[in-house]
C-alpha positions as CSV (number, residue, x, y, z in Angstrom):
1,M,-0.1,-0.2,-0.2
2,M,1.1,3.5,-0.5
3,S,1.7,5.8,2.7
4,P,-0.1,9.6,1.9
5,A,2.5,12.4,2.8
6,A,2.3,13.5,6.1
7,P,-0.5,16.1,6.4
8,S,0.2,19.7,6.0
9,A,-1.0,22.1,8.8
10,E,-4.4,22.8,6.7
11,V,-5.2,19.3,7.0
12,M,-4.8,19.0,10.5
13,K,-7.3,21.9,11.5
14,L,-10.8,21.1,12.7
15,Y,-13.3,22.6,10.6
16,R,-15.8,22.4,8.0
17,A,-15.4,23.5,4.7
18,T,-18.2,25.9,3.0
19,D,-19.7,25.9,0.0
20,E,-17.6,29.3,-0.7
21,D,-14.9,27.2,-0.7
22,I,-16.1,24.1,-2.5
23,A,-16.9,26.5,-5.3
24,A,-13.1,27.5,-5.6
25,A,-12.1,24.2,-5.4
26,W,-13.7,23.0,-8.6
27,P,-11.6,24.4,-11.7
28,A,-8.4,22.9,-10.6
29,S,-10.0,19.9,-9.6
30,I,-11.5,19.5,-13.4
31,S,-8.5,20.8,-14.7
32,R,-6.3,18.1,-13.3
33,Y,-8.7,15.0,-13.6
34,G,-10.4,15.9,-16.6
35,L,-13.6,16.1,-15.4
36,Q,-16.5,16.7,-17.9
37,S,-17.5,20.6,-16.9
38,N,-20.6,22.8,-18.0
39,P,-19.9,26.3,-19.6
40,N,-20.2,28.7,-16.6
41,G,-16.8,26.3,-15.0
42,T,-18.8,23.9,-12.5
43,P,-18.5,20.0,-13.2
44,V,-21.5,18.5,-14.7
45,I,-22.8,15.6,-11.8
46,D,-24.6,13.0,-12.3
47,T,-26.1,10.8,-9.9
48,G,-27.8,8.7,-12.0
49,L,-25.4,6.1,-13.8
50,V,-24.6,2.5,-12.8
51,P,-20.9,1.7,-12.0
52,K,-20.3,-1.4,-14.3
53,G,-19.5,-3.9,-11.9
54,E,-18.2,-8.1,-12.3
55,K,-20.6,-10.4,-11.0
56,Q,-18.5,-11.7,-8.4
57,W,-18.8,-8.6,-6.3
58,E,-22.6,-8.5,-6.5
59,T,-21.9,-12.6,-4.8
60,A,-19.4,-11.7,-2.6
61,Y,-21.7,-8.6,-1.1
62,W,-25.4,-11.2,-1.2
63,N,-23.1,-13.8,1.0
64,T,-21.6,-11.3,3.7
65,L,-25.0,-10.1,4.1
66,K,-25.4,-13.8,5.4
67,H,-22.9,-13.9,6.9
68,D,-23.2,-14.2,10.7
69,I,-21.0,-12.0,13.0
70,F,-19.1,-13.2,15.8
71,G,-15.6,-12.4,17.5
72,A,-13.8,-12.7,20.8
73,R,-15.5,-10.0,22.8
74,I,-18.1,-7.7,21.3
75,Y,-19.6,-4.6,23.0
76,G,-22.5,-3.2,21.3
77,H,-24.2,-3.6,17.6
78,P,-23.4,-2.5,14.7
79,G,-25.4,0.6,13.4
80,S,-27.7,0.6,16.7
81,G,-26.7,4.2,17.6
82,L,-27.7,5.7,14.1
83,A,-31.3,6.9,15.2
84,E,-29.5,8.9,17.7
85,S,-27.4,10.8,15.4
86,G,-30.3,13.5,13.6
87,F,-29.3,11.9,10.3
88,G,-32.2,12.0,8.5
89,Q,-34.1,8.3,8.0
90,D,-32.0,7.5,4.6
91,Q,-28.9,8.4,6.2
92,V,-29.6,5.8,9.0
93,R,-30.7,3.1,6.9
94,S,-27.2,3.0,4.8
95,G,-25.0,4.0,7.9
96,S,-26.2,1.0,9.4
97,K,-25.8,-1.0,6.7
98,G,-22.6,0.5,5.9
99,E,-21.5,-0.7,9.4
100,E,-23.7,-4.5,9.7
101,V,-21.1,-4.7,6.6
102,F,-18.3,-3.8,7.9
103,A,-18.7,-5.6,10.8
104,K,-19.3,-8.8,8.8
105,L,-16.4,-9.0,6.9
106,L,-14.1,-8.6,10.0
107,S,-15.9,-11.3,11.3
108,W,-15.1,-13.2,7.5
109,D,-11.2,-11.9,8.1
110,G,-10.7,-13.4,11.1
111,V,-10.0,-9.8,12.8
112,L,-13.0,-9.9,15.3
113,D,-11.7,-13.2,16.3
114,R,-8.0,-11.4,17.3
115,C,-9.0,-8.2,18.9
116,V,-12.4,-6.4,21.4
117,S,-14.2,-4.5,19.7
118,F,-17.1,-1.5,20.7
119,W,-19.8,-0.5,18.4
120,S,-21.7,2.7,18.6
121,V,-19.7,4.5,20.8
122,W,-20.5,7.8,22.4
123,N,-18.2,10.7,20.9
124,P,-16.0,11.6,24.8
125,E,-14.8,14.6,25.7
126,E,-11.9,16.2,26.8
127,D,-12.2,14.3,30.5
128,G,-13.8,11.4,29.3
129,N,-17.3,11.6,29.7
130,R,-19.6,11.0,27.0
131,N,-20.5,14.3,24.8
132,S,-24.3,16.0,24.9
133,Y,-24.6,15.7,21.1
134,G,-25.3,12.5,19.9
135,T,-22.3,12.3,17.5
136,D,-20.9,8.4,18.4
137,I,-17.6,6.7,17.1
138,D,-19.0,3.4,14.7
139,C,-16.4,1.3,15.8
140,I,-13.5,1.0,18.1
141,L,-11.0,-2.0,18.0
142,K,-8.7,-2.7,20.9
143,F,-5.8,-4.4,19.9
144,G,-3.4,-5.3,22.9
145,N,-3.0,-1.8,23.7
146,H,-3.5,-0.8,20.3
147,I,-6.9,1.5,20.5
148,I,-8.0,2.1,16.2
149,M,-11.2,4.4,16.2
150,V,-12.8,3.8,12.8
151,D,-15.8,5.8,11.0
152,V,-17.7,3.3,8.3
153,K,-19.0,4.9,5.2
154,N,-21.3,3.2,3.2
155,Y,-20.7,5.6,0.0
156,R,-21.2,4.5,-3.0
157,A,-18.7,1.8,-4.3
158,G,-17.1,1.4,-8.1
159,L,-16.1,4.9,-8.2
160,D,-13.2,6.8,-7.9
161,Y,-12.6,9.3,-5.3
162,H,-10.2,12.3,-5.5
163,T,-9.3,15.2,-3.1
164,L,-11.4,18.3,-3.9
165,I,-10.2,20.1,-0.9
166,P,-7.2,18.7,1.2
167,G,-8.0,17.3,4.7
168,H,-11.5,18.6,4.1
169,A,-13.4,17.2,1.0
170,M,-13.2,14.7,-1.7
171,F,-15.3,13.9,-4.6
172,C,-16.1,10.6,-6.8
173,V,-16.0,10.1,-10.0
174,Y,-17.4,7.6,-13.0
175,P,-13.7,6.1,-13.6
176,V,-14.3,6.3,-18.0
177,A,-17.0,9.0,-18.5
178,R,-14.9,11.5,-16.1
179,V,-18.4,12.6,-14.7
180,V,-18.5,13.3,-11.3
181,A,-21.2,11.5,-9.3
182,Q,-21.9,12.5,-6.4
183,Q,-22.4,16.2,-4.5
184,P,-18.9,16.7,-2.9
185,Y,-18.5,15.0,0.2
186,V,-17.6,18.0,3.4
187,F,-16.0,16.1,5.7
188,S,-17.3,16.4,9.8
189,C,-14.7,17.1,12.6
190,N,-16.3,14.8,14.9
191,M,-13.5,11.6,14.0
192,G,-11.3,14.4,14.5
193,F,-12.3,15.2,18.0
194,A,-12.4,11.5,19.1
195,Q,-9.2,11.7,18.5
196,R,-7.7,14.4,19.7
197,N,-9.8,13.6,23.2
198,L,-8.9,9.8,23.6
199,S,-5.2,10.0,22.3
200,Q,-5.0,12.3,25.0
201,Y,-7.2,10.5,28.1
202,L,-6.3,6.8,27.7
203,P,-2.5,6.9,28.5
204,G,-4.1,8.5,31.9
205,I,-5.4,4.6,32.2
206,E,-3.2,2.6,30.7
207,L,0.4,3.4,30.0
208,G,1.8,2.8,26.6
209,C,-2.1,3.2,25.1
210,T,-1.7,4.4,21.5
211,V,-5.2,5.9,19.9
212,E,-5.2,5.9,15.6
213,S,-8.2,6.6,13.8
214,Y,-9.2,5.9,10.3
215,V,-12.0,6.3,7.8
216,V,-12.9,3.1,5.5
217,L,-15.5,2.7,2.6
218,V,-17.2,-0.4,3.0
219,P,-17.6,-2.3,-0.7
220,G,-21.4,-2.6,-2.3
221,K,-22.7,-4.7,-5.3
222,V,-20.3,-3.0,-7.5
223,G,-17.1,-3.4,-6.1
224,E,-14.8,-0.9,-3.9
225,A,-14.2,2.3,-4.2
226,E,-10.7,3.5,-5.5
227,L,-9.6,6.2,-3.1
228,D,-6.0,8.7,-3.4
229,A,-4.0,8.0,-0.5
230,D,-3.8,11.4,0.3
231,I,-7.4,11.4,1.1
232,C,-7.4,12.7,4.4
233,W,-10.6,13.6,7.0
234,P,-9.8,16.8,9.7
235,G,-7.0,15.7,11.8
236,G,-5.3,13.6,9.0
237,I,-7.5,10.8,9.5
238,R,-7.1,8.4,6.6
239,A,-9.9,7.5,4.3
240,M,-9.4,4.0,2.9
241,S,-11.5,1.1,1.4
242,Y,-12.3,-1.7,3.0
243,S,-9.5,-4.0,1.6
244,S,-6.6,-1.5,2.4
245,F,-7.8,-1.2,5.9
246,V,-7.9,-5.1,6.3
247,A,-4.6,-5.6,4.8
248,M,-3.4,-3.5,7.7
249,I,-4.3,-4.8,10.2
250,Q,-4.0,-8.6,9.2
251,Q,0.3,-7.0,8.2
252,R,0.5,-5.5,11.8
253,F,-0.6,-9.0,13.1
254,R,2.3,-10.7,11.1
255,D,4.5,-8.3,12.3
256,D,4.1,-7.5,15.9
257,P,2.8,-10.1,18.5
258,S,1.0,-7.6,20.6
259,Y,-1.8,-6.5,18.5
260,A,-3.0,-10.4,19.3
261,V,-3.6,-9.5,23.4
262,L,-6.9,-9.9,24.2
263,D,-6.3,-9.3,28.1
264,R,-8.9,-7.2,30.1
265,T,-7.9,-4.1,31.2
266,P,-9.2,-1.0,32.5
267,V,-9.5,0.5,29.0
268,E,-11.6,-2.4,27.7
269,G,-14.5,-1.6,30.9
270,Y,-13.8,2.1,29.7
271,L,-14.8,2.0,26.4
272,A,-17.7,-0.7,27.1
273,S,-18.9,1.9,29.6
274,L,-19.1,3.9,26.4
275,V,-21.0,2.2,24.1
276,K,-24.4,3.4,22.9
277,L,-26.8,0.1,23.6
278,Y,-25.9,0.4,27.6
279,E,-27.7,3.9,28.1
280,N,-28.2,3.4,31.7
281,Q,-24.3,2.1,32.3
282,Q,-23.1,4.9,34.0
283,V,-19.0,6.2,32.4
284,L,-16.2,4.6,34.2
285,L,-13.9,7.1,34.6
286,G,-10.4,7.5,36.1
287,G,-9.7,3.7,38.8
288,R,-13.2,2.9,38.6
289,C,-12.8,0.8,35.2
290,A,-10.5,-1.7,36.9
291,D,-13.3,-2.8,38.6
292,Q,-14.3,-5.8,36.4
293,S,-18.0,-6.5,38.2
294,A,-19.3,-2.9,37.2
295,W,-18.5,-3.6,33.2
296,P,-21.6,-4.3,31.0
297,R,-22.4,-7.3,30.2
298,P,-20.2,-7.9,26.2
299,T,-23.2,-8.9,23.2
300,C,-20.3,-11.7,22.6
301,D,-17.8,-13.3,24.9
302,K,-16.1,-16.0,23.1
303,E,-14.6,-17.6,26.2
304,A,-17.8,-17.3,28.6
305,G,-20.4,-19.2,25.8
306,I,-21.6,-16.2,25.1
307,E,-22.7,-15.9,21.6
308,Y,-23.8,-13.0,19.2
309,P,-27.3,-12.9,18.4
310,N,-27.6,-13.3,14.6
311,P,-31.0,-14.3,12.9
312,K,-31.2,-17.7,12.6
313,R,-31.0,-19.0,8.7
314,K,-32.0,-22.0,7.4
315,Q,-29.5,-24.2,5.5
316,S,-26.7,-22.1,6.7
317,K,-23.0,-22.5,5.4
318,P,-20.6,-23.4,7.5
319,R,-17.9,-20.8,8.1
320,S,-15.3,-22.1,6.4
321,E,-17.0,-23.5,3.6
322,G,-18.6,-19.3,3.2
323,S,-14.8,-18.3,3.8
324,A,-13.6,-20.5,0.6
325,R,-15.9,-19.1,-1.5
326,R,-15.6,-15.2,-0.3
327,S,-11.9,-15.3,-1.1
328,S,-12.5,-16.5,-4.5
329,T,-14.1,-13.0,-5.2
330,N,-10.3,-11.6,-4.1
331,R,-12.1,-9.5,-2.0
332,G,-9.7,-8.0,0.8
333,G,-7.0,-9.1,-1.0
334,G,-6.0,-5.1,-1.8
335,A,-5.9,-5.9,-5.8
336,S,-6.0,-2.4,-7.6
337,R,-7.9,-1.8,-10.4
338,A,-5.2,-2.0,-13.0
339,E,-4.4,-5.9,-11.0
340,A,-8.0,-7.1,-11.2
341,P,-7.4,-9.1,-14.8
342,A,-4.8,-11.1,-12.6
343,V,-8.4,-12.4,-10.5
344,A,-10.4,-15.3,-12.3
345,K,-13.0,-13.6,-13.7
346,P,-16.5,-14.5,-12.6
347,S,-18.0,-17.2,-15.4
348,T,-20.5,-15.8,-18.6
349,R,-24.1,-16.8,-18.2
350,R,-23.3,-19.4,-21.6
351,D,-20.2,-20.7,-19.0
352,R,-22.3,-21.3,-16.7
353,A,-21.9,-24.6,-14.8
354,P,-24.8,-25.5,-13.8
355,Q,-25.5,-25.9,-17.6
356,T,-23.0,-27.3,-18.5
357,S,-22.9,-29.7,-16.2
358,H,-26.0,-30.6,-15.6
359,T,-26.4,-31.2,-19.3
360,A,-23.2,-33.3,-19.4
361,E,-24.8,-35.4,-16.1
362,K,-28.2,-35.4,-17.5
363,K,-27.2,-37.5,-21.3
364,S,-25.1,-39.6,-18.8
365,S,-28.3,-40.8,-16.5
366,E,-30.3,-41.2,-19.6
367,K,-28.1,-44.2,-20.6
368,R,-28.9,-45.6,-17.3
369,T,-32.4,-47.0,-16.8
370,T,-33.3,-49.0,-13.8
371,A,-36.6,-50.5,-12.6
372,K,-37.4,-47.3,-10.0
373,A,-36.5,-44.8,-13.0
374,K,-39.0,-42.3,-13.5
375,P,-40.7,-42.2,-17.3
376,S,-39.0,-39.5,-19.4
377,S,-41.2,-36.4,-19.8
378,R,-41.5,-36.9,-23.5
379,W,-44.0,-39.4,-22.5
380,N,-45.5,-36.8,-20.4
381,P,-48.1,-34.0,-22.2
382,Y,-47.9,-32.4,-19.2
383,A,-44.3,-32.1,-18.7
384,I,-41.5,-30.3,-20.5
385,D,-37.6,-32.1,-20.5
386,E,-35.6,-28.9,-21.7
387,V,-35.7,-25.3,-20.3
388,S,-36.9,-23.4,-23.0
389,S,-35.2,-21.2,-25.2
390,V,-36.1,-17.0,-25.2
391,D,-36.3,-15.5,-28.8
392,P,-34.0,-12.5,-28.6
393,T,-36.2,-10.5,-31.7
394,T,-39.7,-10.8,-29.4
395,M,-38.6,-12.6,-25.9
396,S,-40.7,-14.9,-26.0
397,I,-40.9,-18.1,-24.9
398,T,-42.9,-21.0,-25.8
399,L,-44.3,-22.6,-22.3
400,G,-47.5,-24.9,-23.6
401,T,-50.1,-26.0,-26.3
402,D,-53.5,-23.9,-26.4
403,E,-57.0,-25.9,-27.0
404,N,-56.1,-26.2,-30.7
405,G,-52.5,-28.2,-29.6
406,K,-50.5,-25.0,-31.0
407,D,-47.8,-23.4,-29.6
408,A,-48.3,-20.8,-27.0
409,A,-45.9,-18.6,-26.3
410,I,-45.6,-15.5,-23.3
411,S,-43.9,-12.9,-24.8
412,F,-42.1,-9.8,-23.1
413,E,-42.8,-7.6,-26.3
414,R,-43.5,-4.2,-25.2
415,V,-44.7,-5.5,-22.1
416,S,-43.7,-3.7,-18.7
417,C,-46.1,-5.5,-16.1
418,M,-47.0,-8.8,-15.8
419,P,-49.1,-9.8,-13.7
420,I,-50.0,-13.8,-12.8
421,G,-52.2,-15.2,-10.1
422,G,-54.1,-18.6,-9.4
423,A,-55.0,-20.1,-6.3
424,V,-53.1,-22.6,-4.3
425,R,-52.5,-26.1,-6.0
426,S,-53.7,-24.4,-9.3
427,G,-50.2,-25.1,-11.1
428,E,-49.4,-21.2,-11.0
429,V,-46.4,-21.6,-8.6
430,S,-44.1,-25.0,-10.7
431,R,-45.7,-23.0,-14.6
432,T,-44.3,-19.6,-13.6
433,F,-40.9,-22.1,-11.8
434,A,-41.2,-22.9,-15.6
435,L,-41.0,-19.6,-17.3
436,I,-38.4,-18.6,-14.5
437,A,-35.6,-20.6,-15.4
438,A,-36.4,-19.8,-19.4
439,L,-35.8,-16.0,-18.5
440,D,-32.7,-17.5,-15.9
441,Q,-30.6,-19.4,-18.6
442,S,-31.1,-16.5,-21.7
443,E,-27.8,-14.7,-22.2
444,D,-30.6,-11.7,-22.9
445,V,-32.0,-11.5,-19.8
446,N,-31.0,-9.5,-16.6
447,L,-33.3,-11.5,-13.7
448,R,-33.7,-9.9,-10.6
449,I,-36.0,-12.2,-8.2
450,I,-37.1,-10.7,-5.1
451,D,-38.6,-13.9,-3.3
452,C,-41.1,-12.4,-0.7
453,K,-41.9,-15.8,0.9
454,R,-39.4,-17.3,3.6
455,S,-39.2,-20.5,2.2
456,S,-39.7,-21.4,-1.9
457,Q,-38.0,-23.5,-4.6
458,F,-37.6,-20.3,-6.5
459,S,-34.3,-19.9,-3.9
460,C,-32.5,-22.1,-6.2
461,F,-31.8,-19.2,-8.5
462,Q,-29.9,-17.4,-6.0
463,D,-26.3,-18.3,-7.6
464,H,-27.5,-17.9,-11.2
465,A,-29.8,-15.1,-11.0
466,Y,-28.7,-11.8,-12.4
467,A,-29.3,-10.7,-8.9
468,Y,-31.4,-12.5,-5.7
469,V,-33.4,-10.6,-2.7
470,K,-35.0,-12.5,-0.1
471,M,-37.5,-10.1,1.7
472,T,-37.0,-11.9,4.9
473,D,-33.4,-10.7,5.0
474,G,-34.9,-6.6,5.1
475,L,-37.1,-4.6,3.5
476,D,-34.6,-2.4,2.6
477,L,-32.5,-5.2,0.8
478,V,-35.9,-4.9,-1.6
479,V,-35.4,-1.3,-1.5
480,D,-31.6,-1.3,-2.9
481,E,-32.7,-4.3,-5.5
482,V,-35.7,-1.8,-6.8
483,Q,-34.1,1.5,-6.7
484,E,-30.7,-0.2,-8.7
485,T,-33.5,-1.7,-11.2
486,Y,-34.7,1.9,-11.7
487,T,-30.8,3.6,-11.8
488,A,-30.5,1.4,-14.2
489,L,-33.5,1.7,-16.6
490,N,-32.7,5.9,-16.3
491,A,-29.4,5.4,-17.6
492,R,-31.4,3.1,-20.6
493,L,-33.2,6.1,-21.3
494,R,-31.1,8.3,-21.4
495,K,-28.9,5.8,-23.5
496,F,-32.0,5.8,-26.0
497,R,-32.6,9.6,-26.3
498,K,-28.6,10.4,-26.6
499,N,-28.7,8.4,-29.8
500,G,-31.9,9.1,-31.1
501,A,-33.9,6.1,-30.5
502,S,-37.6,6.3,-29.9
503,G,-36.9,3.0,-27.2
504,Y,-35.6,-1.0,-26.6
505,W,-38.1,-2.6,-28.8
506,D,-37.7,0.0,-31.8
507,S,-34.1,0.0,-31.3
508,P,-32.2,-2.4,-33.8
509,D,-31.2,-5.5,-31.7
510,H,-32.2,-3.8,-28.6
511,A,-29.2,-1.5,-28.9
512,G,-27.0,-4.7,-27.7
513,M,-29.0,-4.8,-23.8
514,P,-31.2,-7.8,-22.4
515,L,-34.4,-7.2,-21.3
516,E,-34.7,-6.1,-17.5
517,V,-36.9,-8.4,-15.5
518,V,-37.9,-8.3,-12.1
519,F,-39.6,-11.2,-10.7
520,V,-41.5,-11.1,-7.4
521,H,-42.8,-14.4,-6.1
522,G,-45.4,-14.4,-3.5
523,C,-46.2,-10.6,-4.0
524,E,-48.9,-10.7,-1.3
525,D,-46.2,-11.0,1.5
526,L,-44.6,-7.4,0.5
527,F,-48.1,-5.7,-0.5
528,D,-50.6,-7.3,1.3
529,R,-49.8,-6.9,5.3
530,D,-50.9,-4.7,7.9
531,E,-49.7,-1.5,8.6
532,A,-50.6,-0.5,11.9
533,A,-47.7,-3.4,13.3
534,M,-45.0,-2.2,10.6
535,D,-42.9,1.0,12.5
536,D,-41.6,3.8,10.3
537,A,-39.1,2.6,8.8
538,D,-41.0,-0.1,7.2
539,L,-44.0,1.8,6.0
540,A,-41.2,4.0,4.3
541,Q,-39.5,1.3,2.9
542,L,-42.2,0.1,1.4
543,S,-43.4,3.2,-0.2
544,D,-40.5,3.8,-2.3
545,I,-40.6,0.0,-3.2
546,R,-44.3,0.8,-4.6
547,R,-42.8,4.0,-5.9
548,Y,-40.0,2.4,-7.6
549,L,-41.6,-0.3,-9.3
550,R,-44.7,2.1,-9.7
551,K,-41.6,4.6,-11.9
552,I,-40.4,0.9,-13.4
553,I,-43.5,0.3,-15.2
554,E,-44.5,3.3,-16.4
555,N,-41.1,3.4,-18.2
556,G,-40.7,0.1,-18.8
557,V,-41.7,-0.6,-22.3
558,E,-39.5,2.2,-24.0
559,G,-36.4,1.2,-21.5
560,G,-37.2,-2.9,-22.2
561,C,-37.8,-3.7,-18.6
562,C,-40.9,-5.6,-17.3
563,V,-42.4,-6.2,-13.7
564,V,-43.6,-9.8,-13.0
565,L,-46.0,-10.1,-10.0
566,S,-46.7,-13.5,-8.7
567,S,-49.1,-14.9,-6.2
568,Q,-51.3,-18.0,-5.1
569,K,-53.3,-15.4,-2.9
570,P,-54.3,-13.0,-5.2
571,S,-56.2,-9.4,-3.5
572,K,-56.7,-6.1,-4.0
573,K,-53.8,-5.7,-1.8
574,A,-51.4,-7.8,-3.3
575,F,-51.8,-6.6,-6.7
576,P,-51.9,-3.1,-6.1
577,A,-54.5,-1.3,-8.5
578,D,-51.6,1.5,-9.4
579,L,-49.1,-0.9,-10.3
580,I,-51.6,-3.7,-12.0
581,E,-53.4,-1.0,-14.1
582,H,-50.3,-0.3,-16.3
583,A,-50.3,-4.6,-16.9
584,Q,-50.3,-5.2,-20.8
585,T,-50.3,-9.1,-20.3
586,R,-52.3,-11.3,-17.3
587,I,-51.8,-14.9,-16.4
588,L,-54.9,-16.4,-14.3
589,F,-54.4,-19.9,-13.6
590,K,-57.7,-21.2,-11.8
591,I,-59.8,-19.2,-9.8
592,V,-61.8,-19.7,-6.6
593,V,-62.7,-16.1,-5.4
594,Q,-64.7,-14.4,-7.6
595,G,-62.5,-10.9,-6.4
596,Q,-59.2,-12.8,-7.4
597,S,-59.6,-12.4,-10.8
598,Y,-60.7,-8.7,-10.4
599,A,-57.8,-8.5,-8.5
600,L,-55.6,-8.8,-11.5
601,M,-58.2,-7.4,-14.4
602,H,-58.0,-3.7,-12.9
603,G,-57.2,-1.5,-15.9
604,I,-59.1,-3.3,-18.5
605,P,-62.5,-3.2,-19.4
606,R,-65.2,-4.7,-17.2
607,K,-66.6,-7.2,-19.6
608,I,-63.3,-8.2,-20.7
609,A,-62.5,-8.5,-16.7
610,A,-65.8,-10.5,-16.3
611,S,-65.6,-13.2,-19.2
612,V,-61.9,-14.3,-18.2
613,T,-63.0,-14.0,-14.2
614,G,-65.7,-17.0,-15.7
615,K,-63.4,-18.3,-17.6
616,A,-60.7,-18.9,-14.3
617,M,-63.3,-19.9,-12.5
618,D,-64.3,-22.9,-14.6
619,I,-60.7,-24.0,-14.6
620,D,-61.0,-28.1,-13.4
621,K,-56.9,-28.8,-14.2
622,I,-53.8,-27.7,-13.1
623,G,-51.7,-26.0,-15.1
624,Y,-54.2,-24.6,-17.6
625,A,-54.6,-20.3,-17.4
626,Y,-55.8,-17.7,-19.6
627,V,-53.5,-15.2,-21.0
628,V,-55.5,-11.6,-21.0
629,S,-53.2,-8.9,-23.5
630,G,-54.5,-6.5,-25.9
631,G,-57.2,-6.3,-25.1
632,R,-58.2,-9.8,-26.1
633,I,-58.6,-13.2,-24.3
634,S,-56.2,-16.3,-25.2
635,P,-57.8,-19.1,-25.7
636,K,-57.4,-22.0,-22.7
637,I,-53.4,-22.9,-22.5
638,M,-52.0,-25.6,-21.2
639,F,-48.9,-24.5,-19.6
640,K,-46.4,-27.2,-18.7
641,A,-44.0,-27.8,-15.8
642,L,-40.3,-28.7,-16.0
643,D,-39.9,-32.4,-15.9
644,E,-39.5,-33.6,-12.4
645,R,-35.8,-35.3,-12.9
646,L,-34.6,-32.4,-14.4
647,I,-35.5,-29.7,-11.7
648,D,-33.1,-32.4,-9.5
649,E,-30.9,-32.4,-11.7
650,R,-30.3,-28.9,-12.5
651,Y,-32.0,-27.0,-9.8
652,S,-31.2,-29.1,-6.7
653,T,-30.6,-27.0,-3.8
């Protein structure tokens, strides 16, 4: 790692840059970094572009969120103190997620096993007491008598960060376009004050105690931020990526045995008494911190057998396996952008192992027949033994036959919303599974799955689809995914307009872009909820999800994006009217309650809605359905499910 130059006197000053300071600093940065600028000399700022990240980073991000937090001794919970910070709701949510990611990465990399950690700690005054402003230190790591304070930042990933005003402001830029991606980040002095106060107070408790501070940017779904080595917060506090930070810590483990000491010293008691979680805890000043009986109880103590209260997850993977998977992403290795080609690239969708290996297994297994083998699906008119292909021109998929024996296809051409509904045991799930499998294997489709069920067969796509989010892991993850889709859609629309094209379906070869499909499985669990029992944060997130989905649907035809809403419990709440009214194609399997059909029919003439309702209620076989598109009701279609053997071979979990 390249070391920054010694901080200048200007960098060390504890003050916040003003708007005038920012305006005066832009011309030099525009010239130095070759930024795109406006005629008035200000930089072009576009927050809507999406950095291109490798698939391995997105996989690593989701794997990180599934990982547990554990360590030697842990006090507090990551992100728990942000509610009192005075930040807005979005900032609190982002900051909390950043601290969670940071804690899970440190667990995964074995750092928390070798130190005592404190999360959401009151910022101290000069006399050691907690301040009265609500500001906190995100994380403090205690390695023996070495104290490292960390301000965790969940800033935009995959971008290049440069200094704007030394020690007081920075900006981020899209690496290729040279367009500024965000309003400049103006640095707070909080960590500077904490560094000054703790470095003066702690040596009085423990001789030889050292105090350092860092700002760490955590990685996201598109990779890590690239920070210049000279970026410092007020007080000379260096900023770096997570990979650089953990590489520095691991180097100290190798070079200095004192970093592996876990003794319970008075400093531990003092810092623990500052953790915000223990709101009724008296700060252990002076000699009182030596009395271990006065210390608050840690949230994790490996020696005492106290495990961190991680959420219980079914089918959780062993840590050793998770670590192996994560190490393949090279996260934490500190590789720079220039070194990236040396990293094993993620497989392309054409070369994905589940397709090639299972195809080979299938051919092999077809040669081996036993008395107990299931009959091939070629003898079963209700099943298909190969995943259907997607027509790259019309984005249509043949999945069954109509009443006249003709092939029946589902087309995504000029479709931005496709609700699919049917009662339990109507075949809605198994036939939708065949549809999703076809979308998943196509190189011409980016499939994003939002799985709202606690357990479902669609979880088998989590390592295959472009993105997979499970709602039970948090509404904030759903918001992130929907917002990312909306951002990607806006970028596509700008490209079409810039090139004078009228849209995705009118551009030759769709301008070389894949179809974006957002599949919401079990949408009743997302939308049909008791809002009176939800807290304000969840209500706000649910509102954001509805708003982004509506905008995606409204602009999806032009941008080549479709939202598929699927439910076995259709209702007006499960299929919100403001989304369904824009649907161009609707698929109805067996309906047992009249109102369930009307929920899917909102926005079409009542005569057609009444007609298809009667037809759907008369369906007497699993897998049969009607498709309503362009104001017309299709003949009854027999949709086919994937053969069970094919599912076992390709999608076993």
